C-alpha positions as CSV (number, residue, x, y, z in Angstrom):
1,X,0.0,0.0,0.0
2,X,2.9,2.4,0.9
3,X,4.5,1.7,-2.5
4,X,1.4,2.8,-4.4
5,X,1.1,6.0,-2.4
6,X,4.6,7.3,-3.3
7,X,3.9,7.6,-7.1
8,X,0.7,9.5,-6.4
9,X,2.6,11.9,-4.2
10,X,5.2,12.4,-6.8
11,X,2.6,13.2,-9.4
12,X,0.9,15.7,-7.1
13,X,4.2,17.5,-6.4
14,X,4.9,17.6,-10.1
15,X,1.5,19.0,-10.9
16,X,1.8,21.7,-8.2
17,X,5.2,22.7,-9.5
18,X,3.7,23.1,-13.0
19,X,0.9,25.3,-11.7
20,X,3.4,27.5,-9.8
21,X,5.5,28.0,-13.0
22,X,2.4,28.8,-15.0
23,X,1.2,31.4,-12.5
24,X,4.6,33.0,-12.3
25,X,4.9,33.2,-16.0
26,X,1.4,34.7,-16.5
27,X,2.0,37.1,-13.6
28,X,5.2,38.3,-15.0
29,X,3.6,38.8,-18.4
30,X,0.8,40.7,-16.9
31,X,3.0,43.0,-14.8
32,X,5.3,43.7,-17.8
33,X,2.4,45.2,-19.6
34,X,2.4,42.9,-22.6
35,X,-1.3,42.9,-22.7
36,X,-2.4,45.1,-25.6
37,X,-4.8,47.2,-23.6
38,X,-2.2,47.8,-20.8
39,X,0.5,48.6,-23.4
40,X,-1.8,51.2,-25.0
41,X,-2.6,52.8,-21.7
42,X,1.1,52.9,-20.7
43,X,2.1,54.6,-24.0
44,X,-0.7,57.1,-23.5
45,X,0.6,57.9,-20.0
46,X,4.1,58.5,-21.4
47,X,2.8,60.7,-24.2
48,X,0.9,62.8,-21.7
49,X,4.1,63.1,-19.6
50,X,6.0,64.3,-22.7
51,X,3.4,67.1,-23.1
52,X,3.6,67.9,-19.4
53,X,7.4,68.2,-19.6
54,X,7.2,70.4,-22.7
55,X,4.9,72.8,-20.9
56,X,7.2,72.8,-17.9
57,X,10.1,73.7,-20.1
58,X,8.2,76.6,-21.7
59,X,7.1,77.9,-18.3
60,X,10.4,77.4,-16.6
61,X,8.6,75.2,-14.0
62,X,11.4,73.8,-11.9
63,X,9.0,72.3,-9.4
64,X,7.3,70.1,-12.0
65,X,10.7,69.1,-13.5
66,X,11.9,68.2,-10.0
67,X,8.9,65.9,-9.6
68,X,9.3,64.3,-13.0
69,X,13.1,63.6,-12.9
70,X,14.5,60.6,-11.1
71,X,17.2,61.2,-8.5
72,X,19.8,59.5,-10.7
73,X,18.8,61.4,-13.9
74,X,21.5,62.0,-16.5
75,X,21.0,64.3,-19.5
76,X,23.3,64.9,-22.5
77,X,22.8,68.0,-24.5
78,X,23.5,68.4,-28.3
79,X,26.9,69.8,-27.4
80,X,27.8,66.8,-25.3
81,X,27.3,68.6,-22.0
82,X,26.3,66.1,-19.2
83,X,23.9,67.3,-16.5
84,X,22.6,65.6,-13.3
85,X,19.2,66.4,-11.9
86,X,20.6,69.0,-9.6
87,X,22.5,70.7,-12.4
88,X,19.5,70.7,-14.7
89,X,17.2,72.2,-12.1
90,X,19.9,74.8,-11.2
91,X,20.1,76.0,-14.8
92,X,16.3,76.4,-14.9
93,X,16.0,78.2,-11.6
94,X,18.8,80.6,-12.4
95,X,17.6,81.3,-15.9
96,X,20.7,79.9,-17.5
97,X,18.5,78.2,-20.0
98,X,15.1,79.3,-21.3
99,X,12.9,77.5,-23.8
100,X,10.7,79.8,-26.0
101,X,9.2,77.3,-28.4
102,X,9.1,73.5,-28.7
103,X,7.1,71.9,-31.4
104,X,7.1,68.1,-31.3
105,X,6.4,65.6,-34.1
106,X,7.1,62.0,-35.2
107,X,6.9,60.8,-31.6
108,X,7.3,57.1,-30.9
109,X,7.1,55.3,-27.6
110,X,8.7,51.8,-27.1
111,X,7.9,49.8,-23.9
112,X,10.4,47.2,-22.5
113,X,9.0,46.0,-19.2
114,X,9.0,48.9,-16.8
115,X,11.1,51.1,-19.2
116,X,9.6,53.5,-21.8
117,X,11.9,54.8,-24.5
118,X,10.6,58.0,-26.3
119,X,12.1,59.2,-29.6
120,X,10.8,62.4,-31.2
121,X,11.6,65.3,-33.5
122,X,11.6,68.8,-32.0
123,X,11.7,72.3,-33.5
124,X,13.3,74.5,-30.7
125,X,13.9,78.1,-30.1
126,X,15.8,78.8,-26.8
127,X,18.6,80.7,-25.1
128,X,21.4,79.3,-23.0
129,X,24.7,80.3,-21.6
130,X,26.2,80.6,-25.1
131,X,23.4,82.6,-26.6
132,X,20.4,82.0,-28.8
133,X,19.7,78.4,-29.9
134,X,17.4,77.6,-32.8
135,X,17.1,74.4,-34.9
136,X,15.6,71.0,-35.4
137,X,16.6,68.2,-33.1
138,X,16.1,64.5,-32.5
139,X,16.0,63.4,-28.9
140,X,15.7,60.2,-26.8
141,X,14.1,60.3,-23.4
142,X,13.9,57.3,-21.1
143,X,11.2,56.8,-18.4
144,X,11.2,54.2,-15.7
145,X,8.0,53.0,-14.0
146,X,8.3,52.7,-10.2
147,X,6.5,50.0,-8.2
148,X,4.0,52.7,-7.2
149,X,3.1,53.1,-10.9
150,X,4.6,56.5,-11.3
151,X,6.9,57.3,-14.2
152,X,10.3,59.0,-13.8
153,X,12.6,60.4,-16.4
154,X,16.0,58.7,-16.0
155,X,18.0,59.9,-19.0
156,X,17.8,62.3,-22.0
157,X,20.0,62.9,-25.1
158,X,19.5,65.3,-28.0
159,X,21.2,65.5,-31.5
160,X,20.9,68.5,-33.9
161,X,19.6,67.7,-37.4
162,X,21.9,69.5,-39.9
163,X,20.2,72.2,-41.9
164,X,20.2,72.0,-45.7
165,X,23.3,73.5,-47.4
166,X,23.0,77.0,-48.6
167,X,23.2,77.9,-52.3
168,X,26.8,79.3,-51.9
169,X,27.9,75.8,-50.7
170,X,26.6,74.2,-53.9
171,X,29.2,73.3,-56.6
172,X,29.8,76.1,-59.0
173,X,28.7,75.7,-62.6
174,X,31.3,74.9,-65.2
175,X,32.6,78.0,-67.2
176,X,31.6,78.4,-70.8
177,X,34.0,76.9,-73.4
178,X,36.5,79.3,-74.9
179,X,36.1,80.0,-78.7
180,X,38.2,77.8,-80.9
181,X,39.0,77.3,-84.6
182,X,39.9,79.7,-87.3
183,X,36.9,81.9,-86.3
184,X,38.2,82.7,-82.8
185,X,37.7,86.3,-81.9
186,X,40.4,88.8,-81.0
187,X,39.1,88.6,-77.4
188,X,40.8,85.2,-76.9
189,X,44.0,85.1,-74.9
190,X,47.3,85.3,-76.8
191,X,48.3,81.8,-75.5
192,X,45.1,80.2,-76.7
193,X,45.3,82.1,-80.0
194,X,48.9,81.0,-80.6
195,X,47.9,77.3,-80.0
196,X,45.6,77.5,-82.9
197,X,48.2,78.9,-85.3
198,X,50.4,76.3,-86.9
199,X,52.5,78.4,-89.2
200,X,55.8,79.7,-87.6
201,X,55.5,82.8,-89.7
202,X,52.4,83.8,-87.7
203,X,54.4,84.6,-84.5
204,X,54.6,88.1,-85.9
205,X,50.8,88.2,-85.8
206,X,50.9,87.0,-82.2
207,X,53.2,89.9,-81.3
208,X,50.7,92.4,-82.8
209,X,47.8,90.7,-80.9
210,X,49.6,91.1,-77.6
211,X,50.1,94.8,-78.3
212,X,46.4,95.5,-78.9
């Protein structure tokens, strides 16, 4: 009787282990936001945060920025300047940087577990320590979702999109061909005119042309 009980116990333990694994797998999938509805809602939250950050920049709202940035935030400007959270807030509070216009387009949000990666195009007019700043930029901003459900900005990096070349930088057109043949006018240079003359006696004519 004892022998027949052992296989049954083994089967029960195996079944319990399988159920635990299934629950863990589905729980992790649910928490990571892979469900389409949850992914859509998470992306919408991040898009709203992007607009909130844009308005905070225009208003110079350091309090909102302080709330949205993580304590370990790192930002990299288009010039390669690295800023921590404290440095970024100091620049705003002391008016070292002021954003006058920010128009966003082509925004994309990618979710990887509790991380949201935002890429976007921005038309910017601003002033900083170096003077006026105006141009088109591509940027990447990374958000992290905390266990409480709140999103925090953990990193940022911007790159300027080069402007089209001006007309003066375009290659110059080729000069018009010089006249040739026996019908060449007297406006041709003496050197070009002499190349077209094959008779050595015509050097006298070349001398007269140079004197005109």
